[in-house]
C-alpha positions as CSV (number, residue, x, y, z in Angstrom):
1,M,-45.3,26.8,15.2
2,V,-48.4,27.7,13.2
3,R,-51.7,25.8,13.2
4,V,-53.2,25.8,9.7
5,F,-56.9,24.9,9.2
6,A,-58.4,23.8,5.9
7,R,-61.9,23.2,4.7
8,Y,-62.2,20.7,1.8
9,D,-65.3,20.7,-0.3
10,L,-65.5,17.1,-1.5
11,P,-65.9,16.6,-5.3
12,T,-68.7,14.2,-4.4
13,S,-70.6,13.5,-1.2
14,I,-70.0,10.3,0.7
15,K,-72.5,8.3,2.8
16,V,-71.4,7.4,6.3
17,T,-73.0,6.0,9.4
18,R,-73.7,8.3,12.3
19,G,-70.8,6.8,14.2
20,C,-68.4,8.4,11.7
21,L,-69.7,12.0,12.3
22,G,-67.5,14.1,14.6
23,K,-64.6,11.8,14.4
24,T,-60.9,12.8,13.6
25,F,-58.4,10.7,11.7
26,S,-54.7,10.9,11.0
27,A,-53.9,11.4,7.3
28,R,-50.8,11.9,5.2
29,I,-51.2,14.3,2.3
30,A,-48.3,15.9,0.3
31,D,-45.9,14.0,2.6
32,R,-47.3,15.8,5.6
33,R,-49.1,14.4,8.6
34,M,-52.3,16.1,9.5
35,R,-55.7,15.6,11.1
36,V,-58.8,15.1,9.1
37,S,-62.1,15.8,11.0
38,F,-65.6,14.9,9.9
39,P,-68.5,17.3,10.6
40,G,-70.8,16.6,13.5
41,W,-74.6,16.7,13.8
42,K,-77.3,18.3,15.9
43,R,-81.0,17.8,16.4
44,G,-83.3,20.5,15.1
45,D,-84.0,22.5,12.0
46,D,-82.3,20.9,9.0
47,A,-81.6,22.5,5.6
48,W,-85.3,22.4,4.8
49,Q,-86.3,24.0,8.1
50,R,-88.0,20.9,9.5
51,P,-87.8,21.0,13.4
52,D,-87.9,17.2,13.6
53,G,-84.9,16.8,11.4
54,F,-81.1,16.6,11.9
55,A,-78.5,19.1,10.7
56,I,-74.9,18.3,9.8
57,V,-72.7,21.0,11.4
58,P,-69.0,21.9,10.9
59,P,-66.3,21.1,13.5
60,A,-66.2,23.7,16.2
61,V,-63.2,25.7,15.0
62,D,-63.4,29.5,14.8
63,L,-60.7,29.7,12.1
64,L,-62.4,27.6,9.5
65,P,-61.9,29.2,6.1
66,Q,-64.7,30.1,3.8
67,S,-65.2,28.1,0.6
68,P,-65.3,29.4,-3.0
69,N,-68.6,27.4,-3.2
70,D,-70.3,29.1,-0.3
71,R,-72.4,31.5,-2.4
72,E,-73.6,28.5,-4.5
73,R,-74.7,26.5,-1.4
74,L,-77.4,26.9,1.2
75,G,-76.7,29.6,3.7
76,D,-73.0,29.7,4.6
77,G,-72.1,26.5,2.8
78,E,-73.4,23.0,3.8
79,W,-71.2,20.3,5.3
80,G,-73.7,17.5,4.6
81,R,-77.2,16.3,5.0
82,V,-79.3,13.8,6.8
83,T,-81.9,12.7,4.3
84,E,-83.7,9.9,6.2
85,W,-84.6,9.6,9.9
86,R,-87.2,8.1,12.2
87,T,-89.4,10.2,14.5
88,G,-90.3,7.8,17.4
89,P,-87.9,8.4,19.0
90,P,-86.0,10.8,16.6
91,R,-82.9,9.1,15.3
92,F,-81.0,8.6,12.1
93,R,-78.6,5.9,10.8
94,A,-76.6,7.6,8.1
95,A,-75.8,10.9,6.5
96,W,-74.2,12.4,3.4
97,V,-71.0,14.3,4.1
98,S,-69.8,17.0,1.6
99,C,-67.0,18.8,3.5
100,L,-64.1,17.8,5.7
101,M,-61.8,19.9,8.0
102,M,-58.0,19.4,7.9
103,E,-55.5,20.7,10.5
104,I,-51.7,20.7,10.1
105,V,-49.0,22.2,12.3
106,L,-46.1,23.8,10.4
107,R,-43.0,25.6,11.5
108,D,-43.4,29.4,11.3
109,E,-40.7,29.8,8.7
110,L,-42.6,27.5,6.3
111,I,-45.6,29.8,6.1
112,E,-45.4,32.9,3.9
113,R,-47.7,35.8,4.7
114,R,-49.6,37.7,2.0
115,A,-50.7,41.0,3.5
116,Q,-54.2,42.2,3.0
117,P,-55.5,45.9,3.0
118,T,-57.4,45.2,6.2
119,G,-54.1,44.5,8.0
120,S,-54.7,40.8,8.2
121,W,-52.7,38.2,6.2
122,D,-53.3,35.0,4.2
123,P,-51.1,31.9,4.5
124,T,-49.2,31.1,1.3
125,G,-46.0,29.5,0.1
126,P,-44.8,26.2,-1.2
127,E,-46.2,24.2,1.7
128,I,-49.7,25.5,1.1
129,D,-49.3,25.0,-2.7
130,S,-48.3,21.4,-2.2
131,L,-51.5,20.7,-0.3
132,F,-53.6,22.4,-3.0
133,E,-51.8,20.0,-5.5
134,E,-52.0,16.8,-3.6
135,V,-55.3,16.7,-1.8
136,Q,-57.2,15.6,-4.9
137,S,-55.0,12.5,-5.5
138,W,-55.4,11.6,-1.8
139,F,-59.1,11.8,-1.9
140,D,-59.2,10.0,-5.3
141,N,-57.8,7.0,-3.4
142,V,-60.4,7.4,-0.7
143,L,-63.1,7.4,-3.3
144,V,-61.7,4.3,-5.0
145,W,-61.8,2.4,-1.7
146,I,-65.3,3.6,-0.9
147,G,-66.6,2.6,-4.4
148,A,-65.0,-0.8,-4.1
149,A,-66.2,-1.4,-0.5
150,T,-69.7,0.0,-0.5
151,G,-71.1,0.3,-4.0
152,Q,-71.4,4.0,-3.7
153,D,-71.0,5.7,-7.1
154,T,-67.6,7.4,-6.9
155,L,-66.8,7.7,-10.6
156,I,-66.4,11.5,-10.3
157,D,-64.7,11.9,-13.7
158,N,-68.0,10.9,-15.3
159,P,-70.7,12.4,-13.1
160,I,-74.4,11.6,-13.4
161,H,-76.4,14.7,-14.2
162,R,-80.2,14.9,-13.7
163,R,-81.8,15.8,-17.0
164,K,-85.2,16.9,-18.2
165,W,-86.7,14.9,-21.1
166,G,-86.4,17.1,-24.2
167,E,-84.2,19.7,-22.4
168,G,-83.4,22.6,-24.7
169,L,-86.7,22.2,-26.6
170,S,-89.7,24.5,-26.3
171,F,-93.0,25.1,-28.1
172,R,-95.3,27.9,-29.0
173,A,-98.4,27.6,-31.2
174,L,-100.3,30.0,-33.5
175,S,-104.1,29.5,-33.8
176,D,-107.2,31.5,-34.9
177,D,-107.5,32.8,-31.3
178,G,-103.9,34.1,-31.4
179,P,-100.5,32.9,-30.2
180,S,-100.0,30.6,-27.3
181,G,-97.6,30.8,-24.4
182,T,-94.5,28.7,-24.3
183,T,-94.3,25.1,-23.2
184,W,-91.0,23.8,-21.7
185,P,-90.0,20.3,-20.7
186,N,-91.3,19.4,-17.3
187,R,-90.4,15.7,-16.9
188,M,-87.3,15.0,-14.9
189,E,-85.2,11.8,-15.0
190,I,-84.8,10.6,-11.4
191,R,-82.2,7.9,-10.4
192,V,-82.9,6.3,-7.1
193,S,-80.3,4.3,-5.3
194,R,-79.7,3.2,-1.7
195,P,-75.9,2.8,-1.4
196,T,-74.3,1.2,1.6
197,P,-72.9,3.8,4.1
198,L,-69.4,3.6,5.4
199,T,-69.2,2.3,9.0
200,L,-66.5,3.7,11.4
201,G,-64.4,0.6,11.0
202,M,-64.6,0.8,7.2
203,L,-63.8,4.5,7.2
204,R,-60.7,3.9,9.3
205,R,-59.5,1.2,6.9
206,V,-60.2,3.4,3.9
207,I,-58.2,6.3,5.3
208,A,-55.3,4.0,6.3
209,M,-55.1,2.5,2.8
210,S,-55.3,5.9,1.2
211,N,-52.6,7.2,3.4
212,A,-50.4,4.3,2.2
213,A,-51.4,5.1,-1.4
214,R,-52.6,1.5,-1.8
215,L,-55.5,0.5,-4.1
216,P,-58.0,-2.4,-3.9
217,P,-57.3,-5.6,-5.9
218,D,-58.0,-5.2,-9.6
219,A,-61.1,-7.4,-9.5
220,H,-62.8,-5.1,-7.1
221,L,-61.8,-2.1,-9.3
222,F,-63.6,-3.8,-12.2
223,L,-66.6,-4.4,-10.1
224,R,-66.7,-0.8,-9.1
225,D,-66.5,0.2,-12.8
226,A,-69.3,-2.3,-13.7
227,R,-71.6,-0.8,-11.0
228,G,-70.9,2.7,-12.3
229,E,-71.6,1.7,-15.9
230,L,-74.8,0.0,-14.9
231,I,-76.0,3.2,-13.2
232,R,-75.2,5.2,-16.3
233,G,-77.1,2.9,-18.6
234,R,-74.1,1.6,-20.4
235,F,-75.1,-2.0,-20.0
236,R,-72.7,-3.7,-22.4
237,R,-69.7,-2.1,-20.8
238,S,-71.0,-3.1,-17.4
239,V,-71.3,-6.8,-18.4
240,I,-67.7,-6.7,-19.8
241,D,-66.2,-5.2,-16.7
242,A,-68.2,-7.6,-14.4
243,A,-66.9,-10.6,-16.4
244,T,-63.3,-9.3,-16.3
245,S,-63.5,-9.2,-12.5
246,V,-64.4,-12.9,-12.4
247,E,-61.8,-13.8,-14.9
248,L,-59.1,-12.2,-12.8
249,V,-60.0,-14.0,-9.6
250,L,-60.5,-17.4,-11.3
251,A,-57.2,-17.1,-13.1
252,R,-55.4,-16.3,-9.8
253,L,-57.1,-19.3,-8.2
254,H,-56.1,-21.5,-11.1
255,S,-52.5,-20.3,-10.9
256,R,-52.3,-21.2,-7.2
257,N,-54.1,-24.5,-7.5
258,S,-54.6,-25.8,-11.0
259,F,-58.1,-26.8,-12.0
260,P,-58.1,-30.6,-13.0
261,G,-58.4,-31.1,-16.7
262,L,-57.6,-27.5,-17.6
263,N,-54.4,-27.6,-19.6
264,H,-54.2,-24.3,-21.5
265,P,-51.5,-21.7,-21.3
266,R,-54.0,-18.8,-21.4
267,P,-57.5,-20.2,-20.5
268,T,-60.5,-18.1,-21.3
269,L,-63.2,-17.1,-18.9
270,G,-65.4,-19.9,-20.3
271,L,-62.8,-22.5,-19.6
272,L,-62.1,-21.1,-16.1
273,V,-65.8,-21.3,-15.3
274,D,-66.3,-24.7,-16.7
275,H,-63.3,-26.2,-14.8
276,A,-63.6,-24.2,-11.6
277,T,-63.1,-26.2,-8.4
278,V,-65.2,-23.9,-6.3
279,A,-69.0,-23.5,-6.3
280,L,-70.2,-20.8,-8.7
281,P,-73.8,-19.5,-9.2
282,V,-75.7,-22.0,-11.4
283,D,-76.2,-19.5,-14.1
284,T,-72.6,-18.2,-14.3
285,R,-72.2,-19.7,-17.8
286,D,-75.5,-18.4,-19.2
287,G,-75.8,-15.2,-17.2
288,L,-72.2,-13.9,-17.3
289,V,-69.9,-15.8,-19.7
290,D,-72.3,-16.0,-22.7
291,R,-73.5,-12.5,-22.1
292,R,-69.9,-11.2,-22.1
293,N,-69.1,-13.2,-25.3
294,D,-72.3,-11.8,-27.0
295,A,-71.2,-8.3,-26.1
296,I,-67.6,-8.6,-27.2
297,H,-67.8,-11.0,-30.2
298,R,-71.3,-10.3,-31.6
299,G,-71.9,-6.7,-30.5
300,A,-75.2,-7.9,-29.1
301,H,-77.6,-5.5,-27.3
302,T,-77.5,-5.8,-23.6
303,G,-80.5,-4.7,-21.4
304,R,-80.6,-3.5,-17.8
305,E,-81.9,-6.8,-16.5
306,T,-79.2,-8.8,-18.2
307,A,-76.5,-6.4,-17.0
308,S,-77.9,-6.4,-13.4
309,R,-77.8,-10.2,-13.2
310,A,-74.3,-10.4,-14.7
311,L,-73.1,-7.9,-12.0
312,E,-74.9,-9.9,-9.2
313,I,-73.1,-13.1,-10.4
314,A,-69.7,-11.3,-10.6
315,T,-70.1,-9.7,-7.1
316,Q,-71.0,-13.0,-5.5
317,I,-68.0,-14.8,-7.0
318,V,-65.4,-12.0,-6.4
319,T,-66.5,-11.4,-2.8
320,Q,-66.5,-15.1,-2.1
321,L,-63.0,-15.8,-3.6
322,E,-61.3,-12.5,-2.9
323,P,-63.1,-10.7,-0.1
324,L,-62.2,-7.1,0.6
325,A,-61.2,-6.9,4.3
326,M,-62.5,-3.6,5.5
327,D,-63.2,-4.1,9.2
């Protein structure tokens, strides 16, 4: 038998509580059972050489492979970072993880050996190729669950890039005293968020659901999308997705236990809200339904404050009527 170790640089970092670090989980990728290990941590110099900080360290395995991204990262490639901690006494609650280790045991005949001039060999063959092909879809499921359960931005197909105001534009001037130097843009757009980290119980649930190739209910997927659109400044789209999540849960509730007085084969969101038999936020009609109708039917401009409130209303309704069991 051959033990094969893999290092997976995540397409986006995920935020986890300290209890998740150093833990190992069973996973099923490319129809193969394997072990997925999270990095650990140590006290001492972190990535910014601060002696009172904490560093995220890889699992203690000598055969960990290098990453194509190593040269683009700090040192020999980072596995994550602790960005916030207390000093009295030194402790931290959560960290960002950017790499995972995977381990799989295969029969010797399933591993092909590609000889190297140094006399060593690289593992190749169909089994390795299948892992290259399938790991992304497995982790995509992980990200969907994380985004639905915690509010972390996991829309990796539409990443958020920091940008400078006026990027690409530069100035020089010519005056009586001669030419000037060059002025480049120096204002950076900063997006600040404090996403909820995954607890150990939530992480176990996320991995179990991903192993089974299951997805969260559609209402939570629309909430995830609404949060992502809000972060990206696409407020009208955020309102529409938030309203759709509410329409889904209220329609399901109505199908199981008809709302009195609502006799319509295909009730709209407004009708579902007006006839709902459960308590809804008092501004659901004004803050969500009317804003969605304005966006769809009248092409009305939607601002950040309006979209934020619509998302708050939708989140309250969906989590109340269709909670996502994660512990």
